[in-house]
C-alpha positions in Angstrom: -15.7 14.5 1.7 -17.3 15.2 -1.3 -15.2 13.7 -3.6 -16.3 10.7 -1.8 -19.8 11.7 -1.9 -19.8 12.1 -5.6 -18.0 8.9 -6.3 -20.7 7.3 -4.2 -23.4 8.7 -6.5 -21.3 7.8 -9.4 -21.2 4.3 -8.3 -24.9 4.6 -7.7 -25.3 5.7 -11.6 -22.6 3.4 -13.3 -25.1 0.5 -11.4 -28.4 1.6 -13.3 -27.1 2.6 -16.2 -25.2 -1.1 -16.6 -28.7 -2.5 -16.4 -29.8 -0.2 -19.3 -26.7 -0.9 -21.7 -27.4 -5.0 -20.7 -31.0 -4.5 -22.5 -30.8 -1.8 -24.9 -34.2 0.1 -25.6 -36.1 -1.4 -28.9 -39.2 0.4 -30.2 -41.6 -1.0 -32.5 -43.5 1.5 -34.4 -47.0 1.0 -35.8 -48.1 -2.1 -34.1 -51.2 -3.2 -32.2 -51.4 -2.1 -28.1 -51.6 -6.1 -27.6 -48.5 -7.1 -28.7 -46.4 -5.8 -26.6 -48.8 -5.2 -23.8 -49.0 -8.8 -22.3 -47.7 -8.8 -18.9 -44.2 -8.9 -19.2 -42.8 -5.7 -20.7 -39.5 -7.4 -21.2 -40.1 -10.3 -23.7 -39.5 -8.1 -26.6 -35.5 -7.8 -25.4 -35.4 -11.1 -23.8 -37.3 -13.4 -25.7 -35.9 -16.2 -27.1 -38.3 -15.8 -30.4 -39.8 -12.8 -31.6 -42.4 -12.5 -33.6 -44.0 -9.4 -35.1 -47.4 -9.9 -36.9 -48.8 -7.5 -39.8 -51.8 -5.4 -38.7 -55.0 -5.9 -40.3 -54.4 -3.5 -43.3 -51.2 -6.2 -43.7 -48.6 -3.7 -42.7 -45.5 -4.3 -41.4 -44.7 -2.8 -37.8 -40.9 -0.5 -37.9 -38.8 -1.8 -35.4 -36.1 0.5 -34.3 -33.1 -0.5 -31.7 -31.9 2.5 -30.0 -28.0 2.9 -29.7 -26.6 0.9 -26.8 -25.5 3.0 -23.6 -21.8 3.6 -23.4 -20.1 2.9 -20.3 -16.9 4.9 -21.1 -17.7 7.9 -20.2 -18.9 7.2 -17.0 -16.3 5.4 -16.0 -14.1 8.1 -17.0 -15.5 10.6 -14.9 -15.5 7.7 -12.2 -11.3 8.2 -12.7 -11.2 12.1 -12.8 -12.7 11.9 -9.0 -10.2 9.6 -8.2 -7.2 11.9 -9.4 -9.5 14.9 -7.6 -8.7 12.6 -4.3 -5.0 11.5 -5.5 -4.2 15.2 -5.6 -5.2 16.2 -2.5 -4.7 12.9 -0.2 -0.6 11.9 -2.4 -2.3 8.2 -2.9 -1.8 6.9 -6.3 -4.6 7.0 -8.5 -3.7 3.3 -9.0 -4.6 2.4 -5.5 -8.4 3.8 -5.7 -9.1 1.3 -8.5 -9.9 2.8 -11.2 -6.7 2.7 -13.1 -5.9 0.3 -16.2 -2.9 1.8 -17.6 0.1 -0.9 -17.7 2.5 -2.0 -15.1 4.8 0.3 -14.3 8.6 0.3 -13.4 9.8 0.0 -10.1 11.4 3.7 -10.3 8.3 5.3 -11.7 6.2 3.6 -8.9 8.4 4.6 -6.1 8.2 8.6 -7.8 4.8 7.9 -7.5 4.9 6.5 -3.6 7.2 9.9 -2.3 4.6 12.2 -1.9 2.7 9.6 0.1 6.2 8.3 2.2 7.0 11.9 2.7 3.7 12.4 4.7 4.2 9.2 6.2 7.5 10.0 8.1 6.4 13.6 9.2 3.1 11.6 10.4 5.4 9.2 12.2 7.7 11.9 13.7 4.7 13.4 15.2 3.7 10.5 16.8 7.3 9.7 17.6 7.4 12.8 19.8 3.6 12.1 21.3 4.5 8.5 22.0 7.8 9.9 23.7 5.9 12.1 25.8 3.3 9.3 26.8 6.4 7.3 28.1 7.4 9.8 30.4 4.3 10.5 32.2 4.5 6.5 32.2 7.9 6.7 34.0 6.5 9.7 36.3 3.9 7.6 37.8 5.8 4.7 38.3 8.4 6.4 40.1 5.9 8.6 41.9 7.8 11.4 40.1 6.5 14.5 37.6 7.3 14.6 34.2 9.5 17.4 34.2 11.9 15.1 36.4 11.6 12.0 34.2 12.3 14.1 31.0 15.1 16.0 32.3 16.8 12.9 33.8 19.0 12.1 30.8 16.6 8.7 29.8 17.1 8.1 26.0 13.5 7.2 25.0 12.8 7.3 21.8 10.1 5.6 19.1 11.4 3.5 16.3 9.7 3.3 13.2 10.5 1.1 10.1 11.0 2.9 6.9 7.0 3.9 5.6 9.1 3.1 1.3 9.0 -0.8 3.1 12.3 -0.6 0.4 13.4 -4.1 -1.1 16.0 -6.1 1.3 18.2 -6.1 -2.3 18.0 -2.6 -2.2 18.3 -2.0 1.5 21.4 -4.3 1.6 22.7 -2.4 -1.1 22.5 1.1 0.3 23.9 -0.4 4.2 26.7 -1.4 2.1 28.0 2.4 0.6 26.9 3.8 3.8 29.3 1.7 5.8 32.0 1.6 2.7 31.8 5.4 3.4 31.5 5.9 7.2 32.8 2.4 8.3 32.1 3.4 12.0 28.6 2.5 11.1 29.2 -1.0 11.1 29.9 -1.0 14.4 26.5 0.9 15.5 23.6 -0.6 16.4 22.1 2.0 14.0 23.1 -0.7 10.6 21.0 -3.4 12.0 17.9 -0.7 12.7 18.1 0.7 9.2 17.8 -3.1 8.0 15.3 -4.0 9.8 16.1 -6.1 12.3 14.2 -5.8 15.9 15.2 -5.4 18.9 15.1 -8.7 20.4 16.6 -9.9 17.2 19.8 -7.3 17.6 20.4 -8.4 21.2 20.7 -11.8 20.2 23.4 -10.6 16.8 25.0 -8.8 19.6 25.5 -11.8 22.4 26.0 -14.5 19.6 28.8 -12.0 18.4 30.6 -10.7 21.9 30.2 -15.3 22.5 32.2 -15.9 19.1 34.8 -13.3 20.5 35.4 -15.1 23.5 35.4 -18.5 21.8 38.0 -16.9 19.8 40.3 -16.0 21.8 40.1 -18.5 24.3 41.4 -20.9 21.3 44.1 -18.6 20.4 45.8 -19.2 23.4 45.0 -23.0 23.3 46.7 -23.0 20.1 50.4 -23.7 20.3 52.5 -21.4 18.6 55.8 -21.8 16.7 58.9 -20.5 18.2 61.7 -18.1 16.6 63.6 -21.8 15.9 60.9 -23.2 14.3 59.8 -25.4 17.3 55.8 -25.5 18.3 55.7 -23.7 22.0 53.2 -25.2 23.9 50.6 -23.0 25.9 51.2 -22.5 29.6 
């Protein structure tokens, strides 16, 4: 909260400083007061045509302009605040909108997001336990039992979250292919479909369509004529 307060104050300072940087201070030395005190103090800076006349003695006023205010130190301090916020939240600095670095590679982006992804996974694990307990309490109300009874009933209730890393479809499919090659039994499990990001409805449709295709294939195999040992075609019974 203190870093956020500092950032808000710094943003207000930058807003004021930007106005000063737009109109640099100009000083006229040795002039009569009436030259600049005509009701509009911005005439000397914003006028389309500026004219400074000589005084009664014929002397020309000295015009001096202060150096224009630089915004770089202000933005650098805001960037430091963003770095401090990133260190305590694991959110990359670029997410705070103050980074102007060149685009990073996909590996560099993944490495920068890894601490945040770990935090999200830990949070999902804790939320999963809480949601499972809520489900057991809902079942207890539905069945008129208690929490311990539903918890010990053997019903497998678990919360399933998508990967917070949001991997691309190509990289996720490639990783699953390597896992199936190492452990072929994964291919026959719904875990593979869950890992690839399919919803429960989609997995049910996939399993239903696969069973239907297997049944059709079995029927076609029974109806397809087969050749006997003499080369004659055996008709199906």
